[in-house]
Structures are given as structure tokens and as C-alpha cells.
Backbone atoms as SQL, in Angstrom:
CREATE TABLE atoms (id INTEGER PRIMARY KEY, chain TEXT, resi INTEGER, resn TEXT, atom TEXT, x REAL, y REAL, z REAL);
INSERT INTO atoms VALUES
  (1, 'A', 1, 'UNK', 'N', -8.050, 9.739, -6.985),
  (2, 'A', 1, 'UNK', 'CA', -6.885, 9.214, -6.292),
  (3, 'A', 1, 'UNK', 'C', -5.972, 8.536, -7.296),
  (4, 'A', 2, 'UNK', 'N', -4.734, 8.607, -7.034),
  (5, 'A', 2, 'UNK', 'CA', -3.713, 8.107, -7.937),
  (6, 'A', 2, 'UNK', 'C', -3.266, 6.711, -7.502),
  (7, 'A', 3, 'UNK', 'N', -4.160, 5.702, -7.722),
  (8, 'A', 3, 'UNK', 'CA', -3.835, 4.333, -7.336),
  (9, 'A', 3, 'UNK', 'C', -3.001, 3.672, -8.429),
  (10, 'A', 4, 'UNK', 'N', -2.186, 2.716, -8.030),
  (11, 'A', 4, 'UNK', 'CA', -1.319, 1.991, -8.955),
  (12, 'A', 4, 'UNK', 'C', -1.960, 0.668, -9.321),
  (13, 'A', 5, 'UNK', 'N', -1.967, 0.357, -10.606),
  (14, 'A', 5, 'UNK', 'CA', -2.417, -0.951, -11.072),
  (15, 'A', 5, 'UNK', 'C', -1.230, -1.894, -10.920),
  (16, 'A', 6, 'UNK', 'N', -1.384, -2.915, -10.099),
  (17, 'A', 6, 'UNK', 'CA', -0.273, -3.831, -9.819),
  (18, 'A', 6, 'UNK', 'C', 0.227, -4.515, -11.085),
  (19, 'A', 7, 'UNK', 'N', -0.625, -4.652, -12.099),
  (20, 'A', 7, 'UNK', 'CA', -0.200, -5.285, -13.349),
  (21, 'A', 7, 'UNK', 'C', 0.908, -4.483, -14.030),
  (22, 'A', 8, 'UNK', 'N', 0.958, -3.182, -13.773),
  (23, 'A', 8, 'UNK', 'CA', 1.986, -2.345, -14.380),
  (24, 'A', 8, 'UNK', 'C', 3.167, -2.065, -13.461),
  (25, 'A', 9, 'UNK', 'N', 3.142, -2.629, -12.271),
  (26, 'A', 9, 'UNK', 'CA', 4.210, -2.376, -11.306),
  (27, 'A', 9, 'UNK', 'C', 5.429, -3.227, -11.621),
  (28, 'A', 10, 'UNK', 'N', 6.585, -2.708, -11.223),
  (29, 'A', 10, 'UNK', 'CA', 7.825, -3.454, -11.444),
  (30, 'A', 10, 'UNK', 'C', 8.737, -3.288, -10.225),
  (31, 'A', 11, 'UNK', 'N', 9.648, -4.236, -10.030),
  (32, 'A', 11, 'UNK', 'CA', 10.571, -4.121, -8.899),
  (33, 'A', 11, 'UNK', 'C', 11.299, -2.782, -8.906),
  (34, 'A', 12, 'UNK', 'N', 11.398, -2.204, -7.748),
  (35, 'A', 12, 'UNK', 'CA', 12.052, -0.909, -7.599),
  (36, 'A', 12, 'UNK', 'C', 11.083, 0.252, -7.503),
  (37, 'A', 13, 'UNK', 'N', 9.819, 0.032, -7.869),
  (38, 'A', 13, 'UNK', 'CA', 8.829, 1.106, -7.760),
  (39, 'A', 13, 'UNK', 'C', 8.555, 1.422, -6.300),
  (40, 'A', 14, 'UNK', 'N', 8.498, 2.709, -5.972),
  (41, 'A', 14, 'UNK', 'CA', 8.100, 3.123, -4.629),
  (42, 'A', 14, 'UNK', 'C', 6.601, 3.361, -4.653),
  (43, 'A', 15, 'UNK', 'N', 5.914, 2.848, -3.656),
  (44, 'A', 15, 'UNK', 'CA', 4.476, 3.036, -3.519),
  (45, 'A', 15, 'UNK', 'C', 4.183, 3.463, -2.086),
  (46, 'A', 16, 'UNK', 'N', 2.969, 3.908, -1.874),
  (47, 'A', 16, 'UNK', 'CA', 2.526, 4.290, -0.544),
  (48, 'A', 16, 'UNK', 'C', 1.280, 3.484, -0.220),
  (49, 'A', 17, 'UNK', 'N', 1.195, 3.025, 1.023),
  (50, 'A', 17, 'UNK', 'CA', 0.072, 2.192, 1.449),
  (51, 'A', 17, 'UNK', 'C', -0.479, 2.729, 2.772),
  (52, 'A', 18, 'UNK', 'N', -1.742, 2.399, 3.021),
  (53, 'A', 18, 'UNK', 'CA', -2.330, 2.646, 4.333),
  (54, 'A', 18, 'UNK', 'C', -2.077, 1.368, 5.107),
  (55, 'A', 19, 'UNK', 'N', -1.232, 1.454, 6.100),
  (56, 'A', 19, 'UNK', 'CA', -0.734, 0.284, 6.817),
  (57, 'A', 19, 'UNK', 'C', -1.317, 0.246, 8.219),
  (58, 'A', 20, 'UNK', 'N', -1.991, -0.836, 8.526),
  (59, 'A', 20, 'UNK', 'CA', -2.543, -1.008, 9.873),
  (60, 'A', 20, 'UNK', 'C', -1.486, -1.603, 10.787),
  (61, 'A', 21, 'UNK', 'N', -1.421, -1.071, 11.976),
  (62, 'A', 21, 'UNK', 'CA', -0.506, -1.589, 12.983),
  (63, 'A', 21, 'UNK', 'C', -1.034, -2.949, 13.436),
  (64, 'A', 22, 'UNK', 'N', -0.255, -4.024, 13.246),
  (65, 'A', 22, 'UNK', 'CA', -0.757, -5.355, 13.618),
  (66, 'A', 22, 'UNK', 'C', -0.948, -5.536, 15.122),
  (67, 'A', 23, 'UNK', 'N', -0.326, -4.688, 15.927),
  (68, 'A', 23, 'UNK', 'CA', -0.444, -4.791, 17.375),
  (69, 'A', 23, 'UNK', 'C', -1.570, -3.929, 17.937),
  (70, 'A', 24, 'UNK', 'N', -1.967, -2.913, 17.169),
  (71, 'A', 24, 'UNK', 'CA', -3.058, -2.020, 17.572),
  (72, 'A', 24, 'UNK', 'C', -3.949, -1.820, 16.345),
  (73, 'A', 25, 'UNK', 'N', -4.922, -2.698, 16.137),
  (74, 'A', 25, 'UNK', 'CA', -5.718, -2.681, 14.908),
  (75, 'A', 25, 'UNK', 'C', -6.450, -1.377, 14.615),
  (76, 'A', 26, 'UNK', 'N', -6.671, -0.544, 15.619),
  (77, 'A', 26, 'UNK', 'CA', -7.376, 0.708, 15.371),
  (78, 'A', 26, 'UNK', 'C', -6.439, 1.818, 14.878),
  (79, 'A', 27, 'UNK', 'N', -5.154, 1.519, 14.731),
  (80, 'A', 27, 'UNK', 'CA', -4.176, 2.517, 14.288),
  (81, 'A', 27, 'UNK', 'C', -3.723, 2.194, 12.867),
  (82, 'A', 28, 'UNK', 'N', -3.786, 3.192, 11.995),
  (83, 'A', 28, 'UNK', 'CA', -3.307, 3.037, 10.621),
  (84, 'A', 28, 'UNK', 'C', -2.484, 4.268, 10.255),
  (85, 'A', 29, 'UNK', 'N', -1.458, 4.053, 9.439),
  (86, 'A', 29, 'UNK', 'CA', -0.568, 5.127, 9.005),
  (87, 'A', 29, 'UNK', 'C', -0.278, 4.982, 7.521),
  (88, 'A', 30, 'UNK', 'N', 0.167, 6.059, 6.921),
  (89, 'A', 30, 'UNK', 'CA', 0.645, 6.027, 5.540),
  (90, 'A', 30, 'UNK', 'C', 2.117, 5.641, 5.602),
  (91, 'A', 31, 'UNK', 'N', 2.488, 4.616, 4.845),
  (92, 'A', 31, 'UNK', 'CA', 3.877, 4.148, 4.837),
  (93, 'A', 31, 'UNK', 'C', 4.375, 4.030, 3.405),
  (94, 'A', 32, 'UNK', 'N', 5.637, 4.363, 3.205),
  (95, 'A', 32, 'UNK', 'CA', 6.282, 4.114, 1.917),
  (96, 'A', 32, 'UNK', 'C', 6.706, 2.655, 1.882),
  (97, 'A', 33, 'UNK', 'N', 6.590, 2.051, 0.713),
  (98, 'A', 33, 'UNK', 'CA', 7.009, 0.663, 0.524),
  (99, 'A', 33, 'UNK', 'C', 7.650, 0.551, -0.850),
  (100, 'A', 34, 'UNK', 'N', 8.393, -0.510, -1.041),
  (101, 'A', 34, 'UNK', 'CA', 9.017, -0.763, -2.341),
  (102, 'A', 34, 'UNK', 'C', 8.462, -2.061, -2.914),
  (103, 'A', 35, 'UNK', 'N', 8.183, -2.041, -4.197),
  (104, 'A', 35, 'UNK', 'CA', 7.785, -3.274, -4.870),
  (105, 'A', 35, 'UNK', 'C', 9.065, -4.022, -5.210),
  (106, 'A', 36, 'UNK', 'N', 9.105, -5.288, -4.805),
  (107, 'A', 36, 'UNK', 'CA', 10.292, -6.118, -4.996),
  (108, 'A', 36, 'UNK', 'C', 9.881, -7.479, -5.554),
  (109, 'A', 37, 'UNK', 'N', 10.865, -8.204, -6.058),
  (110, 'A', 37, 'UNK', 'CA', 10.635, -9.587, -6.468),
  (111, 'A', 37, 'UNK', 'C', 10.310, -10.402, -5.219),
  (112, 'A', 38, 'UNK', 'N', 9.292, -11.235, -5.284),
  (113, 'A', 38, 'UNK', 'CA', 8.932, -12.063, -4.131),
  (114, 'A', 38, 'UNK', 'C', 10.113, -12.971, -3.803),
  (115, 'A', 39, 'UNK', 'N', 10.551, -13.040, -2.540),
  (116, 'A', 39, 'UNK', 'CA', 11.757, -13.800, -2.205),
  (117, 'A', 39, 'UNK', 'C', 11.637, -15.317, -2.413),
  (118, 'A', 40, 'UNK', 'N', 10.419, -15.846, -2.428),
  (119, 'A', 40, 'UNK', 'CA', 10.245, -17.294, -2.593),
  (120, 'A', 40, 'UNK', 'C', 9.578, -17.682, -3.910),
  (121, 'A', 41, 'UNK', 'N', 9.064, -16.699, -4.640),
  (122, 'A', 41, 'UNK', 'CA', 8.394, -16.973, -5.917),
  (123, 'A', 41, 'UNK', 'C', 8.887, -15.962, -6.949),
  (124, 'A', 42, 'UNK', 'N', 9.819, -16.367, -7.806),
  (125, 'A', 42, 'UNK', 'CA', 10.400, -15.414, -8.765),
  (126, 'A', 42, 'UNK', 'C', 9.407, -14.881, -9.796),
  (127, 'A', 43, 'UNK', 'N', 8.218, -15.476, -9.882),
  (128, 'A', 43, 'UNK', 'CA', 7.200, -15.004, -10.832),
  (129, 'A', 43, 'UNK', 'C', 6.218, -14.031, -10.198),
  (130, 'A', 44, 'UNK', 'N', 6.438, -13.669, -8.933),
  (131, 'A', 44, 'UNK', 'CA', 5.515, -12.789, -8.223),
  (132, 'A', 44, 'UNK', 'C', 6.250, -11.584, -7.649),
  (133, 'A', 45, 'UNK', 'N', 5.458, -10.576, -7.328),
  (134, 'A', 45, 'UNK', 'CA', 5.989, -9.384, -6.680),
  (135, 'A', 45, 'UNK', 'C', 5.517, -9.357, -5.232),
  (136, 'A', 46, 'UNK', 'N', 6.214, -8.581, -4.413),
  (137, 'A', 46, 'UNK', 'CA', 5.859, -8.401, -3.009),
  (138, 'A', 46, 'UNK', 'C', 6.129, -6.946, -2.635),
  (139, 'A', 47, 'UNK', 'N', 5.601, -6.554, -1.487),
  (140, 'A', 47, 'UNK', 'CA', 5.918, -5.248, -0.921),
  (141, 'A', 47, 'UNK', 'C', 6.986, -5.439, 0.138),
  (142, 'A', 48, 'UNK', 'N', 7.943, -4.554, 0.168),
  (143, 'A', 48, 'UNK', 'CA', 8.930, -4.540, 1.239),
  (144, 'A', 48, 'UNK', 'C', 8.631, -3.310, 2.071),
  (145, 'A', 49, 'UNK', 'N', 8.134, -3.566, 3.284),
  (146, 'A', 49, 'UNK', 'CA', 7.725, -2.482, 4.172),
  (147, 'A', 49, 'UNK', 'C', 8.073, -2.873, 5.604),
  (148, 'A', 50, 'UNK', 'N', 8.594, -1.931, 6.359),
  (149, 'A', 50, 'UNK', 'CA', 8.995, -2.197, 7.748),
  (150, 'A', 50, 'UNK', 'C', 9.945, -3.384, 7.836),
  (151, 'A', 51, 'UNK', 'N', 10.888, -3.449, 6.911),
  (152, 'A', 51, 'UNK', 'CA', 11.908, -4.511, 6.891),
  (153, 'A', 51, 'UNK', 'C', 11.314, -5.922, 6.743),
  (154, 'A', 52, 'UNK', 'N', 10.113, -6.012, 6.142),
  (155, 'A', 52, 'UNK', 'CA', 9.417, -7.277, 5.991),
  (156, 'A', 52, 'UNK', 'C', 8.812, -7.362, 4.591),
  (157, 'A', 53, 'UNK', 'N', 8.754, -8.569, 4.058),
  (158, 'A', 53, 'UNK', 'CA', 8.094, -8.807, 2.781),
  (159, 'A', 53, 'UNK', 'C', 6.618, -9.105, 3.017),
  (160, 'A', 54, 'UNK', 'N', 5.763, -8.513, 2.192),
  (161, 'A', 54, 'UNK', 'CA', 4.320, -8.757, 2.260),
  (162, 'A', 54, 'UNK', 'C', 3.834, -9.143, 0.867),
  (163, 'A', 55, 'UNK', 'N', 3.092, -10.226, 0.802),
  (164, 'A', 55, 'UNK', 'CA', 2.491, -10.630, -0.467),
  (165, 'A', 55, 'UNK', 'C', 1.497, -9.564, -0.882),
  (166, 'A', 56, 'UNK', 'N', 1.491, -9.199, -2.147),
  (167, 'A', 56, 'UNK', 'CA', 0.534, -8.214, -2.647),
  (168, 'A', 56, 'UNK', 'C', -0.763, -8.946, -2.962),
  (169, 'A', 57, 'UNK', 'N', -1.840, -8.516, -2.318),
  (170, 'A', 57, 'UNK', 'CA', -3.161, -9.106, -2.507),
  (171, 'A', 57, 'UNK', 'C', -3.955, -8.288, -3.528),
  (172, 'A', 58, 'UNK', 'N', -4.956, -8.919, -4.127),
  (173, 'A', 58, 'UNK', 'CA', -5.781, -8.231, -5.124),
  (174, 'A', 58, 'UNK', 'C', -6.487, -6.998, -4.570),
  (175, 'A', 59, 'UNK', 'N', -6.819, -7.013, -3.294),
  (176, 'A', 59, 'UNK', 'CA', -7.550, -5.892, -2.716),
  (177, 'A', 59, 'UNK', 'C', -6.653, -4.861, -2.030),
  (178, 'A', 60, 'UNK', 'N', -5.340, -4.994, -2.170),
  (179, 'A', 60, 'UNK', 'CA', -4.432, -3.983, -1.622),
  (180, 'A', 60, 'UNK', 'C', -4.547, -2.698, -2.429),
  (181, 'A', 61, 'UNK', 'N', -4.521, -1.587, -1.746),
  (182, 'A', 61, 'UNK', 'CA', -4.550, -0.280, -2.404),
  (183, 'A', 61, 'UNK', 'C', -3.148, 0.307, -2.346),
  (184, 'A', 62, 'UNK', 'N', -2.544, 0.442, -3.502),
  (185, 'A', 62, 'UNK', 'CA', -1.201, 1.009, -3.621),
  (186, 'A', 62, 'UNK', 'C', -1.322, 2.359, -4.306),
  (187, 'A', 63, 'UNK', 'N', -0.655, 3.353, -3.749),
  (188, 'A', 63, 'UNK', 'CA', -0.759, 4.715, -4.259),
  (189, 'A', 63, 'UNK', 'C', 0.592, 5.210, -4.755),
  (190, 'A', 64, 'UNK', 'N', 0.555, 6.050, -5.785),
  (191, 'A', 64, 'UNK', 'CA', 1.776, 6.576, -6.387),
  (192, 'A', 64, 'UNK', 'C', 2.402, 7.678, -5.538),
  (193, 'A', 65, 'UNK', 'N', 1.583, 8.387, -4.769),
  (194, 'A', 65, 'UNK', 'CA', 2.102, 9.484, -3.951),
  (195, 'A', 65, 'UNK', 'C', 1.556, 9.390, -2.529),
  (196, 'A', 66, 'UNK', 'N', 2.274, 9.979, -1.609),
  (197, 'A', 66, 'UNK', 'CA', 1.788, 9.998, -0.229),
  (198, 'A', 66, 'UNK', 'C', 0.533, 10.860, -0.117),
  (199, 'A', 67, 'UNK', 'N', 0.430, 11.878, -0.963),
  (200, 'A', 67, 'UNK', 'CA', -0.756, 12.736, -0.943),
  (201, 'A', 67, 'UNK', 'C', -2.005, 11.953, -1.351),
  (202, 'A', 68, 'UNK', 'N', -1.881, 11.093, -2.359),
  (203, 'A', 68, 'UNK', 'CA', -3.018, 10.266, -2.785),
  (204, 'A', 68, 'UNK', 'C', -3.420, 9.297, -1.686),
  (205, 'A', 69, 'UNK', 'N', -2.446, 8.711, -1.032),
  (206, 'A', 69, 'UNK', 'CA', -2.739, 7.794, 0.075),
  (207, 'A', 69, 'UNK', 'C', -3.395, 8.548, 1.221),
  (208, 'A', 70, 'UNK', 'N', -2.917, 9.748, 1.511),
  (209, 'A', 70, 'UNK', 'CA', -3.497, 10.562, 2.589),
  (210, 'A', 70, 'UNK', 'C', -4.938, 10.915, 2.277),
  (211, 'A', 71, 'UNK', 'N', -5.229, 11.259, 1.020),
  (212, 'A', 71, 'UNK', 'CA', -6.596, 11.603, 0.630),
  (213, 'A', 71, 'UNK', 'C', -7.512, 10.394, 0.778),
  (214, 'A', 72, 'UNK', 'N', -7.053, 9.213, 0.360),
  (215, 'A', 72, 'UNK', 'CA', -7.846, 7.987, 0.512),
  (216, 'A', 72, 'UNK', 'C', -8.078, 7.685, 1.989),
  (217, 'A', 73, 'UNK', 'N', -7.059, 7.872, 2.808),
  (218, 'A', 73, 'UNK', 'CA', -7.164, 7.661, 4.250),
  (219, 'A', 73, 'UNK', 'C', -8.230, 8.571, 4.845),
  (220, 'A', 74, 'UNK', 'N', -8.152, 9.843, 4.517),
  (221, 'A', 74, 'UNK', 'CA', -9.120, 10.806, 5.049),
  (222, 'A', 74, 'UNK', 'C', -10.525, 10.511, 4.560),
  (223, 'A', 75, 'UNK', 'N', -10.673, 10.166, 3.275),
  (224, 'A', 75, 'UNK', 'CA', -11.988, 9.828, 2.731),
  (225, 'A', 75, 'UNK', 'C', -12.572, 8.610, 3.431),
  (226, 'A', 76, 'UNK', 'N', -11.741, 7.614, 3.676),
  (227, 'A', 76, 'UNK', 'CA', -12.230, 6.378, 4.284),
  (228, 'A', 76, 'UNK', 'C', -12.543, 6.540, 5.767),
  (229, 'A', 77, 'UNK', 'N', -11.660, 7.175, 6.505),
  (230, 'A', 77, 'UNK', 'CA', -11.830, 7.254, 7.953),
  (231, 'A', 77, 'UNK', 'C', -12.628, 8.462, 8.433),
  (232, 'A', 78, 'UNK', 'N', -12.661, 9.533, 7.636),
  (233, 'A', 78, 'UNK', 'CA', -13.304, 10.741, 8.121),
  (234, 'A', 78, 'UNK', 'C', -14.363, 11.312, 7.170),
  (235, 'A', 79, 'UNK', 'N', -14.572, 10.686, 6.023),
  (236, 'A', 79, 'UNK', 'CA', -15.474, 11.248, 5.024),
  (237, 'A', 79, 'UNK', 'C', -16.878, 10.677, 5.018),
  (238, 'A', 80, 'UNK', 'N', -17.307, 10.066, 6.110),
  (239, 'A', 80, 'UNK', 'CA', -18.641, 9.475, 6.151),
  (240, 'A', 80, 'UNK', 'C', -19.706, 10.563, 6.040),
  (241, 'A', 81, 'UNK', 'N', -20.659, 10.340, 5.152),
  (242, 'A', 81, 'UNK', 'CA', -21.786, 11.258, 5.019),
  (243, 'A', 81, 'UNK', 'C', -21.512, 12.443, 4.122),
  (244, 'A', 82, 'UNK', 'N', -20.287, 12.637, 3.695),
  (245, 'A', 82, 'UNK', 'CA', -19.982, 13.764, 2.808),
  (246, 'A', 82, 'UNK', 'C', -20.171, 13.326, 1.368),
  (247, 'A', 83, 'UNK', 'N', -20.705, 14.231, 0.559),
  (248, 'A', 83, 'UNK', 'CA', -20.913, 13.927, -0.857),
  (249, 'A', 83, 'UNK', 'C', -20.080, 14.838, -1.708);
């Protein structure tokens, strides 16, 4: 999978994430997001997704392509027991 190391990310980079619907926790989708300067901390980065800023956490999985995110999604949600 083509995951992005946040240490190498810069404002303006487009990334893809597996985004859980906060209103329906059992629903997740692949969404495009942009890495931006954090609006309240100029030394940090954030994700801009769905017209909202999200702090980037250490355990967030950011992907360079939608195909990589889709593969991770399928592996996680549907790949149980496959080797």
C-alpha cells in the first residue's frame, strides 16, 4: 500500500483517507483530503476534509492514491482469514 509518511507531507498535498461517518459508525468511505497548515497552530499540519479541519493523529492512515486507500479498506474490512 502506498501510505504517506506525515513527516514528509506539506501543505497542499492531496491525500486519501478511510473516513468513518460520525453519525453512522458502521459506515466508512474513501475521501480525498488536503494537507493544510493547522488553523490554530502554525507549527502543525491538519487535514481539510468535508469542509472541516482535522488534527492529524499518529495513527491516521494517509494514502497517496484512492486505489491504495481502497485496497487498505478492502483488506481491513473484507480480508479476514485470507493469506
